[in-house]
PDBQT receptor file of N, H, CA, C and O in Angstrom, charges set to zero:
ATOM      1  N   MET A   1     103.172 107.612  22.419  1.00  0.00    +0.000 N 
ATOM      2  CA  MET A   1     103.424 106.230  22.068  1.00  0.00    +0.000 C 
ATOM      3  C   MET A   1     103.382 106.022  20.559  1.00  0.00    +0.000 C 
ATOM      4  O   MET A   1     103.899 105.025  20.055  1.00  0.00    +0.000 OA
ATOM      5  N   ALA A   2     102.766 106.964  19.832  1.00  0.00    +0.000 N 
ATOM      6  H   ALA A   2     102.346 107.774  20.242  1.00  0.00    +0.000 HD
ATOM      7  CA  ALA A   2     102.670 106.835  18.376  1.00  0.00    +0.000 C 
ATOM      8  C   ALA A   2     104.031 106.995  17.716  1.00  0.00    +0.000 C 
ATOM      9  O   ALA A   2     104.270 106.432  16.647  1.00  0.00    +0.000 OA
ATOM     10  N   ASP A   3     104.939 107.768  18.350  1.00  0.00    +0.000 N 
ATOM     11  H   ASP A   3     104.744 108.225  19.218  1.00  0.00    +0.000 HD
ATOM     12  CA  ASP A   3     106.273 107.955  17.788  1.00  0.00    +0.000 C 
ATOM     13  C   ASP A   3     107.077 106.662  17.818  1.00  0.00    +0.000 C 
ATOM     14  O   ASP A   3     107.894 106.435  16.927  1.00  0.00    +0.000 OA
ATOM     15  N   ILE A   4     106.871 105.819  18.806  1.00  0.00    +0.000 N 
ATOM     16  H   ILE A   4     106.207 106.003  19.530  1.00  0.00    +0.000 HD
ATOM     17  CA  ILE A   4     107.614 104.561  18.918  1.00  0.00    +0.000 C 
ATOM     18  C   ILE A   4     107.254 103.615  17.777  1.00  0.00    +0.000 C 
ATOM     19  O   ILE A   4     108.084 102.807  17.360  1.00  0.00    +0.000 OA
ATOM     20  N   ASP A   5     106.021 103.707  17.265  1.00  0.00    +0.000 N 
ATOM     21  H   ASP A   5     105.347 104.363  17.604  1.00  0.00    +0.000 HD
ATOM     22  CA  ASP A   5     105.611 102.849  16.153  1.00  0.00    +0.000 C 
ATOM     23  C   ASP A   5     106.373 103.165  14.874  1.00  0.00    +0.000 C 
ATOM     24  O   ASP A   5     106.501 102.293  14.014  1.00  0.00    +0.000 OA
ATOM     25  N   LYS A   6     106.884 104.384  14.720  1.00  0.00    +0.000 N 
ATOM     26  H   LYS A   6     106.781 105.092  15.418  1.00  0.00    +0.000 HD
ATOM     27  CA  LYS A   6     107.587 104.807  13.515  1.00  0.00    +0.000 C 
ATOM     28  C   LYS A   6     109.074 104.456  13.543  1.00  0.00    +0.000 C 
ATOM     29  O   LYS A   6     109.749 104.605  12.524  1.00  0.00    +0.000 OA
ATOM     30  N   LEU A   7     109.598 104.001  14.661  1.00  0.00    +0.000 N 
ATOM     31  H   LEU A   7     109.051 103.880  15.489  1.00  0.00    +0.000 HD
ATOM     32  CA  LEU A   7     111.018 103.736  14.813  1.00  0.00    +0.000 C 
ATOM     33  C   LEU A   7     111.386 102.363  14.264  1.00  0.00    +0.000 C 
ATOM     34  O   LEU A   7     110.561 101.451  14.231  1.00  0.00    +0.000 OA
ATOM     35  N   ASN A   8     112.644 102.232  13.834  1.00  0.00    +0.000 N 
ATOM     36  H   ASN A   8     113.314 102.973  13.861  1.00  0.00    +0.000 HD
ATOM     37  CA  ASN A   8     113.097 100.906  13.414  1.00  0.00    +0.000 C 
ATOM     38  C   ASN A   8     113.434 100.067  14.642  1.00  0.00    +0.000 C 
ATOM     39  O   ASN A   8     113.293 100.543  15.768  1.00  0.00    +0.000 OA
ATOM     40  N   GLU A   9     113.869  98.851  14.447  1.00  0.00    +0.000 N 
ATOM     41  H   GLU A   9     113.983  98.464  13.532  1.00  0.00    +0.000 HD
ATOM     42  CA  GLU A   9     114.066  97.911  15.560  1.00  0.00    +0.000 C 
ATOM     43  C   GLU A   9     115.116  98.405  16.551  1.00  0.00    +0.000 C 
ATOM     44  O   GLU A   9     114.914  98.314  17.762  1.00  0.00    +0.000 OA
ATOM     45  N   ASP A  10     116.241  98.930  16.047  1.00  0.00    +0.000 N 
ATOM     46  H   ASP A  10     116.405  99.004  15.064  1.00  0.00    +0.000 HD
ATOM     47  CA  ASP A  10     117.296  99.412  16.941  1.00  0.00    +0.000 C 
ATOM     48  C   ASP A  10     116.830 100.611  17.762  1.00  0.00    +0.000 C 
ATOM     49  O   ASP A  10     117.068 100.682  18.968  1.00  0.00    +0.000 OA
ATOM     50  N   GLU A  11     116.162 101.555  17.093  1.00  0.00    +0.000 N 
ATOM     51  H   GLU A  11     115.969 101.498  16.114  1.00  0.00    +0.000 HD
ATOM     52  CA  GLU A  11     115.669 102.733  17.799  1.00  0.00    +0.000 C 
ATOM     53  C   GLU A  11     114.608 102.349  18.824  1.00  0.00    +0.000 C 
ATOM     54  O   GLU A  11     114.542 102.945  19.899  1.00  0.00    +0.000 OA
ATOM     55  N   ARG A  12     113.789 101.373  18.507  1.00  0.00    +0.000 N 
ATOM     56  H   ARG A  12     113.842 100.888  17.633  1.00  0.00    +0.000 HD
ATOM     57  CA  ARG A  12     112.752 100.915  19.430  1.00  0.00    +0.000 C 
ATOM     58  C   ARG A  12     113.398 100.298  20.688  1.00  0.00    +0.000 C 
ATOM     59  O   ARG A  12     112.956 100.551  21.809  1.00  0.00    +0.000 OA
ATOM     60  N   LEU A  13     114.447  99.488  20.481  1.00  0.00    +0.000 N 
ATOM     61  H   LEU A  13     114.806  99.282  19.570  1.00  0.00    +0.000 HD
ATOM     62  CA  LEU A  13     115.133  98.876  21.626  1.00  0.00    +0.000 C 
ATOM     63  C   LEU A  13     115.773  99.945  22.506  1.00  0.00    +0.000 C 
ATOM     64  O   LEU A  13     115.678  99.881  23.732  1.00  0.00    +0.000 OA
ATOM     65  N   LEU A  14     116.425 100.931  21.884  1.00  0.00    +0.000 N 
ATOM     66  H   LEU A  14     116.502 100.983  20.888  1.00  0.00    +0.000 HD
ATOM     67  CA  LEU A  14     117.021 102.016  22.660  1.00  0.00    +0.000 C 
ATOM     68  C   LEU A  14     115.955 102.790  23.431  1.00  0.00    +0.000 C 
ATOM     69  O   LEU A  14     116.168 103.155  24.587  1.00  0.00    +0.000 OA
ATOM     70  N   ALA A  15     114.809 103.041  22.796  1.00  0.00    +0.000 N 
ATOM     71  H   ALA A  15     114.636 102.745  21.857  1.00  0.00    +0.000 HD
ATOM     72  CA  ALA A  15     113.730 103.767  23.469  1.00  0.00    +0.000 C 
ATOM     73  C   ALA A  15     113.198 102.967  24.655  1.00  0.00    +0.000 C 
ATOM     74  O   ALA A  15     112.885 103.544  25.696  1.00  0.00    +0.000 OA
ATOM     75  N   GLU A  16     113.094 101.659  24.510  1.00  0.00    +0.000 N 
ATOM     76  H   GLU A  16     113.348 101.191  23.664  1.00  0.00    +0.000 HD
ATOM     77  CA  GLU A  16     112.626 100.828  25.623  1.00  0.00    +0.000 C 
ATOM     78  C   GLU A  16     113.612 100.849  26.787  1.00  0.00    +0.000 C 
ATOM     79  O   GLU A  16     113.216 100.724  27.946  1.00  0.00    +0.000 OA
ATOM     80  N   LEU A  17     114.908 101.009  26.474  1.00  0.00    +0.000 N 
ATOM     81  H   LEU A  17     115.230 101.111  25.532  1.00  0.00    +0.000 HD
ATOM     82  CA  LEU A  17     115.932 101.074  27.514  1.00  0.00    +0.000 C 
ATOM     83  C   LEU A  17     116.089 102.476  28.090  1.00  0.00    +0.000 C 
ATOM     84  O   LEU A  17     116.842 102.679  29.042  1.00  0.00    +0.000 OA
ATOM     85  N   GLY A  18     115.381 103.440  27.516  1.00  0.00    +0.000 N 
ATOM     86  H   GLY A  18     114.769 103.276  26.742  1.00  0.00    +0.000 HD
ATOM     87  CA  GLY A  18     115.416 104.803  28.038  1.00  0.00    +0.000 C 
ATOM     88  C   GLY A  18     116.427 105.699  27.357  1.00  0.00    +0.000 C 
ATOM     89  O   GLY A  18     116.749 106.764  27.883  1.00  0.00    +0.000 OA
ATOM     90  N   TYR A  19     116.933 105.306  26.213  1.00  0.00    +0.000 N 
ATOM     91  H   TYR A  19     116.671 104.441  25.786  1.00  0.00    +0.000 HD
ATOM     92  CA  TYR A  19     117.908 106.109  25.485  1.00  0.00    +0.000 C 
ATOM     93  C   TYR A  19     117.309 106.569  24.165  1.00  0.00    +0.000 C 
ATOM     94  O   TYR A  19     116.335 105.996  23.679  1.00  0.00    +0.000 OA
ATOM     95  N   LYS A  20     117.903 107.613  23.590  1.00  0.00    +0.000 N 
ATOM     96  H   LYS A  20     118.694 108.080  23.985  1.00  0.00    +0.000 HD
ATOM     97  CA  LYS A  20     117.525 108.002  22.238  1.00  0.00    +0.000 C 
ATOM     98  C   LYS A  20     118.761 107.921  21.350  1.00  0.00    +0.000 C 
ATOM     99  O   LYS A  20     119.886 108.101  21.816  1.00  0.00    +0.000 OA
ATOM    100  N   GLN A  21     118.541 107.651  20.076  1.00  0.00    +0.000 N 
ATOM    101  H   GLN A  21     117.627 107.505  19.697  1.00  0.00    +0.000 HD
ATOM    102  CA  GLN A  21     119.645 107.481  19.161  1.00  0.00    +0.000 C 
ATOM    103  C   GLN A  21     120.194 108.852  18.790  1.00  0.00    +0.000 C 
ATOM    104  O   GLN A  21     119.486 109.679  18.215  1.00  0.00    +0.000 OA
ATOM    105  N   GLU A  22     121.473 109.090  19.126  1.00  0.00    +0.000 N 
ATOM    106  H   GLU A  22     122.048 108.418  19.593  1.00  0.00    +0.000 HD
ATOM    107  CA  GLU A  22     122.108 110.364  18.820  1.00  0.00    +0.000 C 
ATOM    108  C   GLU A  22     123.602 110.158  18.673  1.00  0.00    +0.000 C 
ATOM    109  O   GLU A  22     124.164 109.198  19.199  1.00  0.00    +0.000 OA
ATOM    110  N   LEU A  23     124.240 111.064  17.956  1.00  0.00    +0.000 N 
ATOM    111  H   LEU A  23     123.784 111.845  17.528  1.00  0.00    +0.000 HD
ATOM    112  CA  LEU A  23     125.678 111.015  17.749  1.00  0.00    +0.000 C 
ATOM    113  C   LEU A  23     126.236 112.398  18.020  1.00  0.00    +0.000 C 
ATOM    114  O   LEU A  23     125.931 113.349  17.301  1.00  0.00    +0.000 OA
ATOM    115  N   ASN A  24     127.043 112.509  19.046  1.00  0.00    +0.000 N 
ATOM    116  H   ASN A  24     127.291 111.737  19.630  1.00  0.00    +0.000 HD
ATOM    117  CA  ASN A  24     127.636 113.784  19.420  1.00  0.00    +0.000 C 
ATOM    118  C   ASN A  24     128.954 113.949  18.676  1.00  0.00    +0.000 C 
ATOM    119  O   ASN A  24     129.863 113.136  18.845  1.00  0.00    +0.000 OA
ATOM    120  N   ARG A  25     129.071 114.986  17.856  1.00  0.00    +0.000 N 
ATOM    121  H   ARG A  25     128.333 115.646  17.719  1.00  0.00    +0.000 HD
ATOM    122  CA  ARG A  25     130.274 115.198  17.052  1.00  0.00    +0.000 C 
ATOM    123  C   ARG A  25     130.967 116.500  17.408  1.00  0.00    +0.000 C 
ATOM    124  O   ARG A  25     131.471 117.193  16.523  1.00  0.00    +0.000 OA
ATOM    125  N   SER A  26     131.002 116.838  18.665  1.00  0.00    +0.000 N 
ATOM    126  H   SER A  26     130.593 116.276  19.383  1.00  0.00    +0.000 HD
ATOM    127  CA  SER A  26     131.666 118.078  19.058  1.00  0.00    +0.000 C 
ATOM    128  C   SER A  26     133.032 117.773  19.665  1.00  0.00    +0.000 C 
ATOM    129  O   SER A  26     133.211 116.770  20.356  1.00  0.00    +0.000 OA
ATOM    130  N   TRP A  27     133.989 118.655  19.394  1.00  0.00    +0.000 N 
ATOM    131  H   TRP A  27     133.844 119.470  18.833  1.00  0.00    +0.000 HD
ATOM    132  CA  TRP A  27     135.342 118.526  19.933  1.00  0.00    +0.000 C 
ATOM    133  C   TRP A  27     135.638 119.713  20.824  1.00  0.00    +0.000 C 
ATOM    134  O   TRP A  27     135.237 120.842  20.537  1.00  0.00    +0.000 OA
ATOM    135  N   SER A  28     136.332 119.448  21.891  1.00  0.00    +0.000 N 
ATOM    136  H   SER A  28     136.657 118.531  22.124  1.00  0.00    +0.000 HD
ATOM    137  CA  SER A  28     136.784 120.541  22.738  1.00  0.00    +0.000 C 
ATOM    138  C   SER A  28     138.183 120.954  22.284  1.00  0.00    +0.000 C 
ATOM    139  O   SER A  28     138.779 120.316  21.416  1.00  0.00    +0.000 OA
ATOM    140  N   GLY A  29     138.683 122.001  22.866  1.00  0.00    +0.000 N 
ATOM    141  H   GLY A  29     138.199 122.519  23.571  1.00  0.00    +0.000 HD
ATOM    142  CA  GLY A  29     140.034 122.449  22.537  1.00  0.00    +0.000 C 
ATOM    143  C   GLY A  29     141.071 121.392  22.899  1.00  0.00    +0.000 C 
ATOM    144  O   GLY A  29     142.066 121.226  22.193  1.00  0.00    +0.000 OA
ATOM    145  N   PHE A  30     140.838 120.679  23.997  1.00  0.00    +0.000 N 
ATOM    146  H   PHE A  30     140.029 120.814  24.570  1.00  0.00    +0.000 HD
ATOM    147  CA  PHE A  30     141.785 119.639  24.403  1.00  0.00    +0.000 C 
ATOM    148  C   PHE A  30     141.822 118.495  23.396  1.00  0.00    +0.000 C 
ATOM    149  O   PHE A  30     142.899 117.983  23.094  1.00  0.00    +0.000 OA
ATOM    150  N   HIS A  31     140.661 118.081  22.869  1.00  0.00    +0.000 N 
ATOM    151  H   HIS A  31     139.786 118.497  23.115  1.00  0.00    +0.000 HD
ATOM    152  CA  HIS A  31     140.635 117.020  21.866  1.00  0.00    +0.000 C 
ATOM    153  C   HIS A  31     141.419 117.439  20.624  1.00  0.00    +0.000 C 
ATOM    154  O   HIS A  31     142.186 116.649  20.074  1.00  0.00    +0.000 OA
ATOM    155  N   ASN A  32     141.228 118.667  20.191  1.00  0.00    +0.000 N 
ATOM    156  H   ASN A  32     140.605 119.309  20.638  1.00  0.00    +0.000 HD
ATOM    157  CA  ASN A  32     141.930 119.170  19.024  1.00  0.00    +0.000 C 
ATOM    158  C   ASN A  32     143.439 119.182  19.269  1.00  0.00    +0.000 C 
ATOM    159  O   ASN A  32     144.213 118.785  18.397  1.00  0.00    +0.000 OA
ATOM    160  N   PHE A  33     143.860 119.638  20.457  1.00  0.00    +0.000 N 
ATOM    161  H   PHE A  33     143.232 119.961  21.165  1.00  0.00    +0.000 HD
ATOM    162  CA  PHE A  33     145.281 119.648  20.798  1.00  0.00    +0.000 C 
ATOM    163  C   PHE A  33     145.848 118.234  20.835  1.00  0.00    +0.000 C 
ATOM    164  O   PHE A  33     146.945 117.996  20.328  1.00  0.00    +0.000 OA
ATOM    165  N   ALA A  34     145.118 117.296  21.427  1.00  0.00    +0.000 N 
ATOM    166  H   ALA A  34     144.227 117.489  21.838  1.00  0.00    +0.000 HD
ATOM    167  CA  ALA A  34     145.622 115.930  21.568  1.00  0.00    +0.000 C 
ATOM    168  C   ALA A  34     145.822 115.264  20.208  1.00  0.00    +0.000 C 
ATOM    169  O   ALA A  34     146.827 114.586  19.995  1.00  0.00    +0.000 OA
ATOM    170  N   ILE A  35     144.888 115.447  19.300  1.00  0.00    +0.000 N 
ATOM    171  H   ILE A  35     144.072 115.998  19.473  1.00  0.00    +0.000 HD
ATOM    172  CA  ILE A  35     145.021 114.858  17.958  1.00  0.00    +0.000 C 
ATOM    173  C   ILE A  35     146.187 115.501  17.226  1.00  0.00    +0.000 C 
ATOM    174  O   ILE A  35     146.987 114.802  16.605  1.00  0.00    +0.000 OA
ATOM    175  N   SER A  36     146.294 116.822  17.290  1.00  0.00    +0.000 N 
ATOM    176  H   SER A  36     145.643 117.389  17.794  1.00  0.00    +0.000 HD
ATOM    177  CA  SER A  36     147.381 117.524  16.608  1.00  0.00    +0.000 C 
ATOM    178  C   SER A  36     148.731 117.102  17.170  1.00  0.00    +0.000 C 
ATOM    179  O   SER A  36     149.676 116.882  16.413  1.00  0.00    +0.000 OA
ATOM    180  N   PHE A  37     148.829 116.988  18.483  1.00  0.00    +0.000 N 
ATOM    181  H   PHE A  37     148.062 117.166  19.099  1.00  0.00    +0.000 HD
ATOM    182  CA  PHE A  37     150.085 116.591  19.112  1.00  0.00    +0.000 C 
ATOM    183  C   PHE A  37     150.480 115.178  18.703  1.00  0.00    +0.000 C 
ATOM    184  O   PHE A  37     151.658 114.909  18.467  1.00  0.00    +0.000 OA
ATOM    185  N   SER A  38     149.511 114.275  18.617  1.00  0.00    +0.000 N 
ATOM    186  H   SER A  38     148.554 114.494  18.809  1.00  0.00    +0.000 HD
ATOM    187  CA  SER A  38     149.791 112.896  18.211  1.00  0.00    +0.000 C 
ATOM    188  C   SER A  38     150.325 112.849  16.784  1.00  0.00    +0.000 C 
ATOM    189  O   SER A  38     151.276 112.121  16.502  1.00  0.00    +0.000 OA
ATOM    190  N   ILE A  39     149.722 113.616  15.887  1.00  0.00    +0.000 N 
ATOM    191  H   ILE A  39     148.949 114.207  16.116  1.00  0.00    +0.000 HD
ATOM    192  CA  ILE A  39     150.165 113.625  14.495  1.00  0.00    +0.000 C 
ATOM    193  C   ILE A  39     151.572 114.197  14.391  1.00  0.00    +0.000 C 
ATOM    194  O   ILE A  39     152.406 113.661  13.660  1.00  0.00    +0.000 OA
ATOM    195  N   ILE A  40     151.846 115.281  15.117  1.00  0.00    +0.000 N 
ATOM    196  H   ILE A  40     151.169 115.716  15.710  1.00  0.00    +0.000 HD
ATOM    197  CA  ILE A  40     153.179 115.883  15.075  1.00  0.00    +0.000 C 
ATOM    198  C   ILE A  40     154.220 114.923  15.631  1.00  0.00    +0.000 C 
ATOM    199  O   ILE A  40     155.323 114.837  15.093  1.00  0.00    +0.000 OA
ATOM    200  N   SER A  41     153.892 114.201  16.699  1.00  0.00    +0.000 N 
ATOM    201  H   SER A  41     152.996 114.271  17.137  1.00  0.00    +0.000 HD
ATOM    202  CA  SER A  41     154.840 113.255  17.296  1.00  0.00    +0.000 C 
ATOM    203  C   SER A  41     155.169 112.122  16.332  1.00  0.00    +0.000 C 
ATOM    204  O   SER A  41     156.320 111.695  16.243  1.00  0.00    +0.000 OA
ATOM    205  N   ILE A  42     154.159 111.630  15.608  1.00  0.00    +0.000 N 
ATOM    206  H   ILE A  42     153.223 111.976  15.680  1.00  0.00    +0.000 HD
ATOM    207  CA  ILE A  42     154.393 110.551  14.644  1.00  0.00    +0.000 C 
ATOM    208  C   ILE A  42     155.293 111.051  13.519  1.00  0.00    +0.000 C 
ATOM    209  O   ILE A  42     156.228 110.358  13.119  1.00  0.00    +0.000 OA
ATOM    210  N   LEU A  43     155.017 112.246  13.006  1.00  0.00    +0.000 N 
ATOM    211  H   LEU A  43     154.257 112.810  13.331  1.00  0.00    +0.000 HD
ATOM    212  CA  LEU A  43     155.830 112.795  11.925  1.00  0.00    +0.000 C 
ATOM    213  C   LEU A  43     157.260 113.045  12.385  1.00  0.00    +0.000 C 
ATOM    214  O   LEU A  43     158.203 112.776  11.642  1.00  0.00    +0.000 OA
ATOM    215  N   ALA A  44     157.431 113.555  13.595  1.00  0.00    +0.000 N 
ATOM    216  H   ALA A  44     156.665 113.774  14.199  1.00  0.00    +0.000 HD
ATOM    217  CA  ALA A  44     158.782 113.802  14.110  1.00  0.00    +0.000 C 
ATOM    218  C   ALA A  44     159.549 112.497  14.247  1.00  0.00    +0.000 C 
ATOM    219  O   ALA A  44     160.741 112.445  13.941  1.00  0.00    +0.000 OA
ATOM    220  N   GLY A  45     158.877 111.439  14.705  1.00  0.00    +0.000 N 
ATOM    221  H   GLY A  45     157.909 111.481  14.953  1.00  0.00    +0.000 HD
ATOM    222  CA  GLY A  45     159.536 110.142  14.817  1.00  0.00    +0.000 C 
ATOM    223  C   GLY A  45     159.928 109.571  13.471  1.00  0.00    +0.000 C 
ATOM    224  O   GLY A  45     160.991 108.963  13.344  1.00  0.00    +0.000 OA
ATOM    225  N   CYS A  46     159.096 109.754  12.474  1.00  0.00    +0.000 N 
ATOM    226  H   CYS A  46     158.233 110.247  12.577  1.00  0.00    +0.000 HD
ATOM    227  CA  CYS A  46     159.418 109.266  11.122  1.00  0.00    +0.000 C 
ATOM    228  C   CYS A  46     160.612 109.978  10.540  1.00  0.00    +0.000 C 
ATOM    229  O   CYS A  46     161.493 109.354   9.949  1.00  0.00    +0.000 OA
ATOM    230  N   PHE A  47     160.643 111.307  10.708  1.00  0.00    +0.000 N 
ATOM    231  H   PHE A  47     159.928 111.814  11.188  1.00  0.00    +0.000 HD
ATOM    232  CA  PHE A  47     161.733 112.088  10.116  1.00  0.00    +0.000 C 
ATOM    233  C   PHE A  47     163.066 111.822  10.813  1.00  0.00    +0.000 C 
ATOM    234  O   PHE A  47     164.114 111.818  10.167  1.00  0.00    +0.000 OA
ATOM    235  N   THR A  48     163.032 111.600  12.129  1.00  0.00    +0.000 N 
ATOM    236  H   THR A  48     162.181 111.603  12.654  1.00  0.00    +0.000 HD
ATOM    237  CA  THR A  48     164.291 111.372  12.838  1.00  0.00    +0.000 C 
ATOM    238  C   THR A  48     164.850 109.980  12.571  1.00  0.00    +0.000 C 
ATOM    239  O   THR A  48     166.066 109.793  12.621  1.00  0.00    +0.000 OA
ATOM    240  N   THR A  49     164.001 109.003  12.289  1.00  0.00    +0.000 N 
ATOM    241  H   THR A  49     163.013 109.155  12.248  1.00  0.00    +0.000 HD
ATOM    242  CA  THR A  49     164.508 107.651  12.023  1.00  0.00    +0.000 C 
ATOM    243  C   THR A  49     164.705 107.389  10.538  1.00  0.00    +0.000 C 
ATOM    244  O   THR A  49     165.183 106.320  10.161  1.00  0.00    +0.000 OA
ATOM    245  N   PHE A  50     164.346 108.343   9.689  1.00  0.00    +0.000 N 
ATOM    246  H   PHE A  50     163.957 109.212   9.995  1.00  0.00    +0.000 HD
ATOM    247  CA  PHE A  50     164.504 108.155   8.245  1.00  0.00    +0.000 C 
ATOM    248  C   PHE A  50     165.974 107.993   7.874  1.00  0.00    +0.000 C 
ATOM    249  O   PHE A  50     166.303 107.199   6.993  1.00  0.00    +0.000 OA
ATOM    250  N   GLY A  51     166.855 108.730   8.528  1.00  0.00    +0.000 N 
ATOM    251  H   GLY A  51     166.588 109.375   9.243  1.00  0.00    +0.000 HD
ATOM    252  CA  GLY A  51     168.279 108.623   8.227  1.00  0.00    +0.000 C 
ATOM    253  C   GLY A  51     168.886 107.305   8.666  1.00  0.00    +0.000 C 
ATOM    254  O   GLY A  51     169.885 106.874   8.090  1.00  0.00    +0.000 OA
ATOM    255  N   VAL A  52     168.315 106.650   9.670  1.00  0.00    +0.000 N 
ATOM    256  H   VAL A  52     167.503 106.999  10.138  1.00  0.00    +0.000 HD
ATOM    257  CA  VAL A  52     168.835 105.390  10.163  1.00  0.00    +0.000 C 
ATOM    258  C   VAL A  52     168.626 104.280   9.129  1.00  0.00    +0.000 C 
ATOM    259  O   VAL A  52     169.484 103.416   8.944  1.00  0.00    +0.000 OA
ATOM    260  N   ALA A  53     167.495 104.319   8.474  1.00  0.00    +0.000 N 
ATOM    261  H   ALA A  53     166.798 105.020   8.624  1.00  0.00    +0.000 HD
ATOM    262  CA  ALA A  53     167.179 103.277   7.492  1.00  0.00    +0.000 C 
ATOM    263  C   ALA A  53     168.050 103.437   6.278  1.00  0.00    +0.000 C 
ATOM    264  O   ALA A  53     167.941 102.658   5.332  1.00  0.00    +0.000 OA
TER     265      ALA A  53
């Protein structure tokens, strides 16, 4: 219970609700593929419509 006294207000509320404050920053292979595919699709669309303008 001594650890809860050291937490700020947000962390204390999360602890009371049964959660701990954490940030997961891991990507799977699918996430990497999806982001790369989205960027390539946007660039392909820009280049193909550049001549129309």
